[in-house]
KEKE-3310 file (N, C-alpha, C; in steps of 0.2 Angstrom, whole numbers, plus 5000, padded with zeros to 4 digits):
npx = (4992:4992:4980:4980:4990:4984:4974:4981:4988:4984:4971:4968:4958:4941:4928:4918:4927:4939:4940:4941:4952:4969:4981:4974:4965:4971:4970:4960:4964:4976:4971:4964:4973:4983:4975:4973:4986:4988:4978:4982:4995:4992:4986:4995:5007:5017:5033:5044:5056:5052:5052:5039:5033:5036:5031:5017:5016:5018:5008:4996:4998:4999:4987:4978:4982:4981:4967:4963:4968:4961:4948:4950:4953:4941:4931:4935:4943:4956:4956:4956:4969:4986:4999:4995:4997:5011:5012:5004:5013:5024:5019:5015:5028:5035:5026:5028:5041:5042:5033:5040:5052:5045:5040:5051:5057:5046:5046:5059:5057:5047:5053:5063:5056:5049:5048:5044:5031:5021:5011:4999:5001:5012:5007:4998:5008:5014:5004:5003:5015:5014:5003:5008:5019:5012:5004:5015:5019:5007:5007:5020:5017:5007:5015:5024:5015:5009:5020:5022:5010:5013:5024:5018:5011)
npy = (5002:5015:5020:5018:5027:5039:5039:5042:5054:5071:5079:5077:5064:5065:5060:5046:5044:5041:5028:5023:5027:5026:5026:5028:5018:5008:5011:5003:4989:4991:4995:4984:4973:4978:4980:4966:4962:4969:4963:4950:4950:4955:4945:4935:4925:4933:4936:4943:4948:4951:4959:4964:4975:4986:4981:4981:4995:5000:4994:4999:5013:5015:5010:5019:5031:5029:5027:5040:5047:5042:5046:5060:5062:5057:5065:5077:5086:5089:5098:5111:5116:5117:5105:5092:5081:5079:5076:5065:5056:5056:5051:5038:5033:5033:5025:5013:5010:5009:4998:4988:4987:4982:4970:4962:4961:4954:4942:4937:4935:4926:4915:4913:4910:4899:4886:4889:4894:4885:4876:4882:4896:4898:4896:4908:4918:4916:4919:4932:4937:4935:4943:4955:4957:4958:4970:4979:4978:4983:4996:5000:5000:5009:5020:5021:5024:5036:5044:5046:5053:5064:5070:5074:5085)
npz = (4876:4873:4877:4891:4894:4890:4900:4911:4909:4911:4921:4939:4945:4952:4963:4957:4948:4953:4955:4943:4935:4929:4938:4950:4952:4960:4973:4980:4980:4987:4999:5003:5003:5012:5023:5026:5029:5041:5049:5049:5054:5067:5072:5075:5084:5096:5101:5114:5108:5095:5080:5074:5076:5068:5056:5059:5062:5049:5041:5047:5047:5033:5028:5035:5029:5015:5015:5019:5009:4998:5001:5001:4987:4981:4986:4980:4986:4982:4972:4977:4979:4972:4968:4971:4963:4964:4978:4978:4971:4979:4991:4988:4984:4996:5003:4996:4998:5012:5014:5007:5015:5027:5022:5019:5032:5038:5031:5034:5047:5048:5042:5052:5064:5061:5067:5080:5083:5080:5067:5063:5066:5058:5045:5045:5046:5034:5025:5028:5024:5010:5007:5011:5002:4990:4993:4993:4979:4973:4978:4973:4959:4958:4962:4951:4941:4946:4945:4932:4929:4937:4930:4918:4921)
capx = (4997:4991:4974:4983:4994:4979:4970:4986:4990:4978:4969:4967:4951:4937:4921:4919:4933:4945:4939:4941:4958:4974:4984:4970:4962:4975:4968:4956:4969:4981:4967:4962:4979:4986:4971:4974:4992:4986:4974:4985:5000:4989:4983:5000:5011:5022:5038:5046:5061:5049:5051:5033:5030:5037:5026:5011:5016:5018:5002:4991:5000:4998:4980:4974:4984:4978:4960:4962:4970:4956:4943:4951:4952:4934:4927:4937:4947:4963:4955:4957:4976:4990:5004:4992:5000:5018:5011:5002:5019:5029:5016:5016:5035:5036:5023:5031:5048:5040:5030:5046:5056:5041:5039:5057:5057:5041:5048:5064:5055:5043:5058:5067:5051:5045:5046:5042:5024:5016:5010:4994:5004:5017:5002:4996:5014:5015:4999:5004:5021:5012:4999:5013:5023:5007:5003:5021:5018:5002:5010:5025:5014:5004:5020:5026:5009:5008:5026:5020:5005:5016:5028:5013:5008)
capy = (5006:5022:5021:5018:5033:5044:5040:5044:5061:5075:5081:5072:5063:5065:5056:5039:5043:5038:5020:5020:5030:5021:5025:5028:5011:5004:5012:4998:4983:4993:4995:4977:4969:4982:4978:4959:4962:4972:4958:4944:4951:4956:4938:4930:4925:4939:4935:4949:4951:4951:4966:4965:4982:4990:4979:4984:5002:5002:4992:5003:5020:5015:5009:5025:5037:5028:5028:5047:5050:5040:5051:5067:5062:5056:5071:5083:5091:5090:5103:5117:5119:5113:5100:5085:5076:5078:5073:5058:5053:5056:5047:5031:5031:5032:5019:5007:5009:5006:4991:4983:4985:4978:4964:4959:4960:4949:4936:4935:4933:4920:4909:4912:4908:4893:4880:4891:4895:4880:4876:4887:4903:4898:4898:4915:4922:4915:4923:4939:4939:4935:4949:4961:4958:4960:4977:4982:4978:4988:5003:5002:5001:5016:5025:5022:5028:5043:5048:5047:5058:5070:5072:5076:5092)
capz = (4880:4872:4881:4898:4895:4890:4906:4916:4908:4912:4927:4944:4945:4958:4963:4955:4943:4957:4954:4936:4931:4929:4944:4956:4953:4964:4980:4983:4981:4992:5006:5004:5005:5018:5029:5027:5032:5047:5053:5050:5059:5073:5075:5075:5090:5096:5106:5116:5104:5089:5077:5070:5078:5062:5051:5061:5060:5041:5038:5050:5044:5025:5028:5036:5025:5009:5015:5019:5002:4993:5003:4998:4980:4979:4988:4976:4990:4979:4967:4980:4978:4967:4971:4973:4959:4967:4984:4977:4969:4985:4996:4986:4984:5003:5005:4993:5002:5019:5013:5005:5021:5032:5019:5020:5039:5040:5028:5038:5054:5047:5041:5058:5069:5058:5072:5087:5085:5078:5060:5062:5066:5052:5040:5046:5044:5027:5022:5029:5020:5003:5006:5011:4996:4985:4994:4990:4972:4971:4980:4968:4952:4959:4962:4944:4937:4948:4943:4925:4929:4939:4925:4913:4923)
cpx = (4995:4985:4976:4986:4989:4975:4975:4987:4983:4977:4968:4960:4948:4931:4923:4925:4939:4945:4940:4948:4964:4978:4980:4966:4965:4974:4965:4960:4974:4977:4966:4968:4983:4982:4972:4981:4991:4983:4978:4991:4998:4987:4989:5003:5017:5027:5041:5052:5058:5049:5045:5030:5031:5032:5019:5011:5015:5011:4996:4992:4997:4990:4976:4976:4981:4970:4959:4963:4964:4950:4944:4950:4945:4930:4929:4941:4954:4962:4956:4964:4980:4995:5001:4996:5007:5017:5009:5008:5023:5026:5017:5023:5037:5033:5026:5037:5046:5037:5036:5050:5052:5040:5045:5058:5052:5043:5054:5062:5051:5048:5061:5062:5047:5043:5044:5035:5019:5014:5004:4997:5009:5012:5000:5002:5015:5010:5000:5010:5018:5008:5003:5017:5018:5005:5009:5021:5013:5004:5015:5022:5010:5009:5023:5021:5008:5014:5025:5015:5008:5020:5024:5011:5013)
cpy = (5013:5024:5022:5025:5039:5045:5043:5052:5065:5077:5075:5071:5064:5061:5049:5038:5041:5031:5018:5023:5025:5021:5024:5022:5007:5005:5006:4992:4985:4993:4988:4973:4972:4980:4970:4958:4964:4966:4952:4944:4952:4950:4933:4930:4929:4937:4942:4952:4951:4958:4967:4972:4986:4988:4982:4992:5004:5000:4997:5010:5020:5014:5015:5030:5035:5029:5036:5050:5048:5045:5058:5067:5061:5062:5077:5088:5093:5096:5110:5120:5114:5109:5093:5080:5074:5074:5066:5053:5051:5051:5039:5028:5029:5025:5012:5005:5006:4999:4986:4982:4981:4971:4959:4957:4954:4942:4933:4932:4927:4914:4908:4908:4902:4888:4882:4891:4890:4881:4881:4894:4903:4900:4905:4919:4922:4919:4930:4942:4940:4942:4956:4963:4960:4968:4981:4983:4983:4995:5005:5004:5008:5021:5027:5026:5035:5047:5050:5053:5065:5073:5076:5083:5097)
cpz = (4879:4876:4888:4899:4894:4896:4911:4915:4908:4919:4932:4944:4952:4957:4961:4950:4946:4956:4947:4932:4933:4936:4950:4957:4958:4972:4983:4984:4987:4999:5008:5007:5011:5024:5031:5031:5039:5051:5054:5055:5066:5076:5076:5082:5090:5102:5108:5112:5096:5085:5072:5072:5072:5057:5053:5060:5053:5039:5041:5047:5037:5024:5029:5031:5018:5009:5015:5012:4997:4995:5000:4991:4978:4981:4984:4980:4987:4974:4970:4979:4974:4971:4973:4969:4962:4974:4983:4975:4975:4990:4994:4985:4991:5005:5002:4997:5009:5019:5011:5011:5026:5029:5020:5027:5041:5037:5032:5044:5053:5046:5048:5063:5066:5063:5078:5088:5083:5070:5059:5062:5060:5046:5040:5044:5037:5023:5022:5025:5012:5002:5007:5005:4990:4986:4992:4983:4970:4973:4975:4961:4953:4959:4955:4940:4939:4946:4936:4925:4932:4934:4919:4915:4922)
residu = (UNK:UNK:UNK:UNK:UNK:UNK:UNK:UNK:UNK:UNK:UNK:UNK:UNK:UNK:UNK:UNK:UNK:UNK:UNK:UNK:UNK:UNK:UNK:UNK:UNK:UNK:UNK:UNK:UNK:UNK:UNK:UNK:UNK:UNK:UNK:UNK:UNK:UNK:UNK:UNK:UNK:UNK:UNK:UNK:UNK:UNK:UNK:UNK:UNK:UNK:UNK:UNK:UNK:UNK:UNK:UNK:UNK:UNK:UNK:UNK:UNK:UNK:UNK:UNK:UNK:UNK:UNK:UNK:UNK:UNK:UNK:UNK:UNK:UNK:UNK:UNK:UNK:UNK:UNK:UNK:UNK:UNK:UNK:UNK:UNK:UNK:UNK:UNK:UNK:UNK:UNK:UNK:UNK:UNK:UNK:UNK:UNK:UNK:UNK:UNK:UNK:UNK:UNK:UNK:UNK:UNK:UNK:UNK:UNK:UNK:UNK:UNK:UNK:UNK:UNK:UNK:UNK:UNK:UNK:UNK:UNK:UNK:UNK:UNK:UNK:UNK:UNK:UNK:UNK:UNK:UNK:UNK:UNK:UNK:UNK:UNK:UNK:UNK:UNK:UNK:UNK:UNK:UNK:UNK:UNK:UNK:UNK:UNK:UNK:UNK:UNK:UNK:UNK)
# end
């Protein structure tokens, strides 16, 4: 536990350090699982009254913003001005909240449309729900670790 806390406390990483520090190592799983949610939801059967638009917005928005956030940190752009630790904390809190709301909507919709789209679409929806909740978990862990880092500044 002490080694993890020591990695969190201190300056914000840049370059390849983004892939090795405690909160920032979650960028890659967030991108992978968020991209899988985006792909799986885009490939499902959509009814006219289907609220998967919010799920698509969340998955695309969080994927793009997380990728930009990763590029900014890897390129060292966060070294030019202060407040990046607070912005990282705020973004991951918002992303965790968005993904939780999208995951609940997607799970409810999957249960409701279980018999309408056929078994193949149901399997795709189940996979999207699982990956959506995993993305929520990774964003939430990143949020917690970013809050610890933010408090250390």
